[in-house]
FIPABA-729799 format. One line per field, with one value per residue (C-alpha): residue number from 1; x, y, z. Coordinates in steps of 0.1 Angstrom, whole numbers, plus 5000, padded with zeros to 4 digits. Each point is the difference from the previous one (the first is absolute). Layout:
BEGIN
zadren: (NUM_...)
px: (X_...)
py: (Y_...)
pz: (Z_...)
//
This chain:
BEGIN
zadren: (1_2_3_4_5_6_7_8_9_10_11_12_13_14_15_16_17_18_19_20_21_22_23_24_25_26_27_28_29_30_31_32_33_34_35_36_37_38_39_40_41_42_43_44_45_46_47_48_49_50_51_52_53_54_55_56_57_58_59_60_61_62_63_64_65_66_67_68_69_70_71_72_73_74_75_76_77_78_79_80_81_82_83_84_85_86_87_88_89_90_91_92_93_94_95_96_97_98_99_100_101_102_103_104_105_106_107_108_109_110_111_112_113_114_115_116_117_118_119_120_121_122_123_124_125_126_127_128_129_130_131_132_133_134_135_136_137_138_139_140_141_142_143_144_145_146_147_148_149_150_151_152_153_154_155_156_157_158_159_160_161_162_163_164_165_166_167_168_169_170_171_172_173_174_175_176_177_178_179_180_181_182_183_184_185_186_187_188_189_190_191_192_193_194_195_196_197_198_199_200_201_202_203_204_205_206_207_208_209_210_211_212_213_214_215_216_217_218_219_220_221_222_223_224_225_226_227_228_229_230_231_232_233_234_235_236_237_238_239_240_241_242_243_244_245_246_247_248_249_250_251_252_253_254_255_256_257_258_259_260_261_262)
px: (7402_5011_5033_5037_5015_5035_5004_4985_5024_5028_4993_4994_5037_5017_4978_5015_5035_4999_4989_5028_5028_4989_4997_5035_5012_4978_5016_5033_4996_4983_5022_5030_4996_4991_5032_4989_5019_5033_5009_4980_5003_4987_5012_5006_4974_4996_4993_5022_5027_5004_4995_4970_4991_4970_4987_5002_4987_4966_4997_5001_4973_4980_5001_4991_4974_4983_5004_4981_4975_4994_4995_4982_4975_5002_4987_4974_4985_4996_4988_4972_5008_5010_5000_5030_5022_4996_5020_5028_5003_5003_5027_5025_4993_5011_5029_5016_4984_5021_5030_4992_4983_5004_4987_5006_4980_5028_5023_4969_4997_4973_5013_4990_4963_5004_5019_4976_4966_5019_5023_4975_4962_5002_5026_4984_4964_4999_5014_4975_4969_5012_5004_4965_4982_5000_5022_4997_5010_5032_5009_4998_5024_5019_5004_5004_5031_5014_4997_5016_5032_5005_4998_5024_5022_5001_5003_5034_5014_4995_5010_5034_4994_4991_5037_4999_4965_4997_5030_4985_4968_4981_4974_4994_4978_5029_5020_4963_4998_5034_5025_4985_4963_5005_5020_4967_4977_5021_4999_4960_4994_5017_4990_4959_4992_5019_4979_4969_5005_4986_4965_4996_5004_4962_4999_5033_5001_5039_5007_5006_5031_5012_5001_5014_5028_5023_4985_5011_5037_5005_4985_5021_5031_4991_4982_5033_5025_4979_4990_5033_5010_5021_5009_5007_5014_4994_4959_5005_4996_4968_4985_5005_4983_4973_4995_5001_4968_4984_5007_4992_4975_4977_5012_4993_4961_4998_5011_4981_4965_5008_5004_4969_4983_5013)
py: (0315_4971_5000_5009_5004_4997_5027_5022_4982_5008_5034_5003_4987_5017_5033_4997_4996_5030_5021_4980_5006_5040_5006_4987_5024_5028_4995_4995_5034_5024_4985_5007_5036_5008_4986_4978_4970_5017_4985_4961_4968_4981_4991_5031_5011_5013_5039_5006_4977_5017_4968_5016_5035_5009_5013_4961_4986_5024_4989_4962_5011_5016_4970_4976_5020_5006_4962_4991_5025_4983_4971_5006_5019_4968_4980_5026_4999_4959_5002_5026_5016_5037_5016_4977_5025_5024_4975_4994_5041_4996_4976_5019_5030_4981_4986_5033_5018_4979_5017_5024_5036_5030_4982_4957_4980_4971_5036_5000_4963_4990_4976_4969_5015_5002_4969_4979_5021_4994_4969_4983_5011_5010_4980_4968_5002_5022_4971_4979_5023_5006_4964_4988_5037_4992_4992_4973_5000_4977_5030_5022_4983_4995_5036_5009_4974_5012_5039_4988_4983_5031_5030_4972_5002_5040_4997_4979_5023_5031_4986_4994_5036_5018_5016_5014_5007_5023_5022_5009_5004_4968_4992_4966_4983_4976_5034_5017_4964_4998_4972_4978_5005_5002_4959_4988_5012_4987_4965_4999_5012_4970_4974_5012_4991_4962_4996_5015_4969_4977_5019_4983_4967_4996_5006_4983_4975_4979_5020_5036_4978_5001_5040_5004_4973_5021_5032_4993_4995_5025_5021_4993_5007_5034_5007_4989_5027_5027_4991_4993_5034_4998_5028_5019_4972_4972_5005_4997_4959_5009_5019_4974_4974_5024_4998_4963_5000_5021_4977_4971_5011_5005_4972_4977_5012_4996_4963_4995_5012_4985_4965_5010_5008_4990)
pz: (2072_4977_5027_4994_4962_4995_4975_5033_5019_4980_4997_5039_5002_4980_5010_5038_4980_4985_5027_5027_4976_4991_5040_5003_4970_5015_5034_4992_4976_5030_5030_4974_4988_5038_5010_5024_4987_5002_5029_4999_5021_4977_4958_4981_4978_4968_5006_5031_4988_4970_4979_4981_4991_5021_4968_4987_5030_5003_4964_5008_5024_4979_4973_5029_5010_4963_4986_5039_4989_4968_5012_5030_4974_4982_5030_5013_4968_4999_5041_4982_5034_4986_5036_5013_4970_5033_5021_4970_5005_5033_5002_4978_5019_5030_4982_4992_5028_5026_4994_4976_4998_5027_5026_4993_5031_5005_5013_5025_5011_4981_4977_5013_5004_4960_4998_5014_4985_4965_5005_5016_4996_4965_4988_5017_5004_4968_4981_5012_4990_4962_4995_5020_5004_5040_5027_5026_5033_4990_4983_5023_5021_4977_4991_5035_5007_4963_5013_5030_4988_4977_5029_5018_4969_5002_5038_5002_4969_5023_5030_4984_4982_5033_5009_4961_4998_5036_4988_4964_5010_4988_5032_4992_5025_5009_5010_5019_5021_5006_4999_5028_4988_4967_5003_5022_4972_4976_5011_5009_4963_4990_5024_4999_4963_5009_5035_4976_4974_5029_4991_4969_5017_5001_4958_4993_5026_5006_4965_5023_5011_4967_5001_5037_4990_4979_5022_5035_4991_4982_5019_5026_4982_4992_5033_5021_4989_5002_5041_5006_4989_4969_4981_4966_4980_5021_4994_4966_5003_5018_4973_4973_5023_5008_4958_5000_5026_4974_4975_5018_5016_4962_4987_5026_5003_4962_5003_5033_4981_4965_5017_5020_4970_4971)
//
């Protein structure tokens, strides 16, 4: 299909950024007006912490969604696959109804499911499709791995907030599983993608070590406090380390394939 192009790659990155920032604003707004953030263990948020008016936070969310929709429409036009507009609309809806609307799915323990689908499969395999008009198995593996780490980010955040979320009626997956099982689920979500990278050995050979080398120590640093029983603010380092695992995984995998197929 002519391969990936720089304009399409840039548009895909811009789209991902707009939706990521938009969902954070939307989550901040919806949790804030519901009163979920009135008692918060983590860093203060804009709406709940009184740092910005609810209307301005909502406007920022809608602005990000609008810009993302515009960028996405251009990307769809370049790819020539107009059915992708439906995927984009679903992504925006998922971003808003995570904590917005009358029955937010994030309050029902389904947050990780949607994060895996949209932050993993759609963001990774979907981006590949817009570039190549196809999705090789390596991209599906990367999509599942990135989605799993994204779920871990949400899980460790929700483990920290189990007491306050349970009190406010926010039944996240961590609340439903309970503290001990939620910690095990988190550790699995971080460890499995790193171990799954070994499946790339047949495709990348020794370059697979380029992926594993930075991810293994970061994963260990992320998992250790969670399994040792850290609570509240003591879980913030794990949240940070999990984010670095996801970043390192993506960058290292990109570098490995760039070297393997210059």
